[in-house]
C-alpha positions in Angstrom: 160.5 88.5 -39.6 162.9 85.8 -40.9 166.6 85.8 -40.1 168.9 86.5 -43.0 171.2 83.6 -42.2 168.1 81.2 -42.4 166.6 82.9 -45.5 166.5 80.7 -48.6 166.1 83.8 -50.8 169.7 85.0 -50.1 171.0 81.9 -52.0 169.7 83.6 -55.2 171.7 86.8 -54.9 174.9 88.4 -53.7 174.1 87.9 -50.0 175.1 84.2 -50.4 178.7 85.4 -50.1 178.3 86.8 -46.6 179.4 85.0 -43.5 177.0 83.9 -40.8 178.3 86.7 -38.6 177.7 89.3 -41.3 174.2 87.9 -42.0 173.3 88.0 -38.3 174.4 91.7 -38.2 172.3 92.6 -41.3 169.3 90.6 -39.9 169.3 92.9 -36.8 169.1 96.1 -38.8 167.0 95.2 -41.9 163.4 96.3 -42.3 160.7 94.0 -43.8 158.1 95.9 -45.8 154.9 94.9 -47.6 154.4 96.7 -50.9 151.0 96.4 -52.6 150.5 96.1 -56.4 150.9 99.5 -58.0 152.8 101.0 -55.2 156.3 102.4 -55.6 159.4 100.6 -54.2 161.5 103.7 -54.9 161.1 106.6 -57.3 163.3 108.3 -59.9 165.1 111.2 -58.3 165.0 109.6 -54.8 168.0 109.3 -52.5 168.4 105.6 -51.8 169.9 104.9 -48.4 170.2 101.1 -48.9 169.2 98.2 -51.0 166.1 96.1 -51.4 166.1 92.3 -51.4 162.9 90.8 -52.9 161.4 88.1 -50.8 158.3 87.6 -52.9 156.4 89.3 -55.7 157.4 91.1 -59.0 158.4 94.7 -59.7 159.1 96.6 -62.9 162.2 98.9 -63.1 161.7 101.8 -65.5 163.0 105.1 -66.7 160.8 108.1 -67.7 161.8 109.8 -70.9 161.8 113.5 -71.5 158.4 113.3 -73.3 156.8 111.5 -70.3 156.9 108.0 -71.7 157.8 105.1 -69.5 160.5 102.6 -70.7 160.6 99.4 -68.7 164.2 98.2 -68.5 163.8 94.9 -66.6 161.6 93.0 -64.2 162.7 91.7 -60.8 161.4 88.9 -58.7 162.0 86.8 -55.6 165.8 86.7 -54.9 166.7 89.8 -56.8 168.4 92.8 -55.2 167.8 96.4 -56.4 169.4 99.7 -55.5 173.0 98.5 -55.6 174.1 101.7 -57.4 173.3 103.6 -54.2 176.2 101.8 -52.6 178.9 103.4 -54.8 177.3 106.7 -55.7 175.7 109.5 -53.7 173.6 110.4 -56.7 169.8 110.2 -56.7 168.2 107.1 -58.3 168.1 107.2 -62.1 165.3 104.6 -62.1 161.9 103.8 -60.6 160.7 100.5 -59.2 157.0 99.8 -59.1 155.3 96.6 -57.8 153.2 94.8 -60.4 152.1 92.3 -57.8 152.0 92.3 -54.0 155.5 92.2 -52.7 157.5 91.4 -49.6 160.9 93.2 -49.5 163.7 93.6 -47.0 165.4 96.9 -46.9 169.1 96.8 -45.8 170.7 100.1 -44.8 173.5 101.4 -46.9 176.1 101.6 -44.1 175.7 97.9 -43.3 176.2 96.8 -46.9 179.2 99.2 -47.2 180.9 97.5 -44.3 180.6 94.1 -46.0 181.8 95.6 -49.3 184.9 96.8 -47.5 185.6 93.6 -45.6 184.3 90.7 -47.8 185.9 90.6 -51.3 183.7 87.7 -52.5 180.6 89.7 -51.7 182.1 92.8 -53.4 182.8 90.8 -56.6 179.3 89.4 -56.7 177.8 92.8 -56.3 180.0 94.1 -59.1 179.0 91.2 -61.4 175.3 92.0 -60.8 175.9 95.7 -61.6 177.8 94.7 -64.7 174.9 92.5 -65.8 172.5 95.3 -65.3 174.6 97.6 -67.5 174.8 95.0 -70.2 171.0 94.7 -70.1 170.7 98.4 -70.5 173.1 98.3 -73.5 171.0 95.6 -75.1 167.8 97.6 -74.6 169.4 100.6 -76.4 170.5 98.5 -79.4 167.2 96.7 -79.6 165.3 99.9 -79.8 167.5 101.2 -82.5 167.9 98.1 -84.7 165.0 95.7 -84.2 161.4 96.0 -85.3 158.6 96.1 -82.8 157.6 92.6 -83.8 161.1 91.3 -83.1 161.2 93.1 -79.7 157.8 91.5 -78.8 159.0 88.0 -79.7 162.2 88.5 -77.7 160.2 89.8 -74.7 157.9 86.8 -74.7 160.9 84.5 -74.8 162.5 86.4 -71.9 159.4 86.2 -69.8 159.1 82.5 -70.4 162.8 82.0 -69.4 162.6 84.2 -66.3 159.1 83.3 -65.0 158.2 80.1 -66.7 154.7 78.9 -67.8 151.9 76.6 -66.6 150.8 73.3 -68.2 148.7 75.3 -70.7 151.8 77.4 -71.7 150.3 80.5 -70.0 153.1 82.7 -68.6 153.5 82.8 -64.8 153.4 86.6 -64.9 150.6 89.0 -65.6 151.5 92.2 -67.3 149.1 94.9 -68.4 149.0 95.8 -72.1 150.5 99.1 -71.2 153.4 97.4 -69.5 154.0 95.2 -72.5 154.1 98.3 -74.7 156.5 100.0 -72.3 158.9 97.0 -72.4 159.1 96.9 -76.2 158.9 100.6 -76.7 155.7 101.1 -78.7 152.2 102.5 -78.4 149.7 100.3 -76.4 147.5 100.0 -79.5 150.4 98.6 -81.5 151.3 96.1 -78.8 147.7 94.9 -78.7 147.6 94.3 -82.5 150.9 92.4 -82.4 149.8 90.2 -79.5 146.7 89.3 -81.4 148.8 88.2 -84.4 151.0 86.0 -82.1 147.9 84.3 -80.8 146.7 83.3 -84.2 
């Protein structure tokens, strides 16, 4: 198990604002977990008692609608932290996180992070900025669903995936999503997503 103060991943998230002493303390209480593709990181309605720092792998974060349809809000990868809302609210999780590839994550207990939020203003500000960015993303998803066509949403999704995950020399995206996941990102039926993707390939 790597030590937090020596971990390169922390430079990609809010943990970069913590002091060496704070990181050493967190390193002593974190739990490293392997999550297989398809397994749940945390579920909607679950009480989160801490945050998850992604060391490797990719997860989708989604919300289930009242009619039982999944809406994927965003994708997280190495360096991202999820579960921050649990730090400021005692409510159960409003979202679900599921691994779409094998993952290595570090779980940091809530009480440890709360201590740093209270004592390290730089860390607090970085966490707040991350939460604000997540809220902005959720706002954009709502507007896109209401005002943009499915084809426009698919085009924007492909650009987003290329920006976030990159592509290889043959311009193949460095992330593998099922057709169902693609449909759940852009908010359409799987069959419609397949037809649109075939049009983009022409």
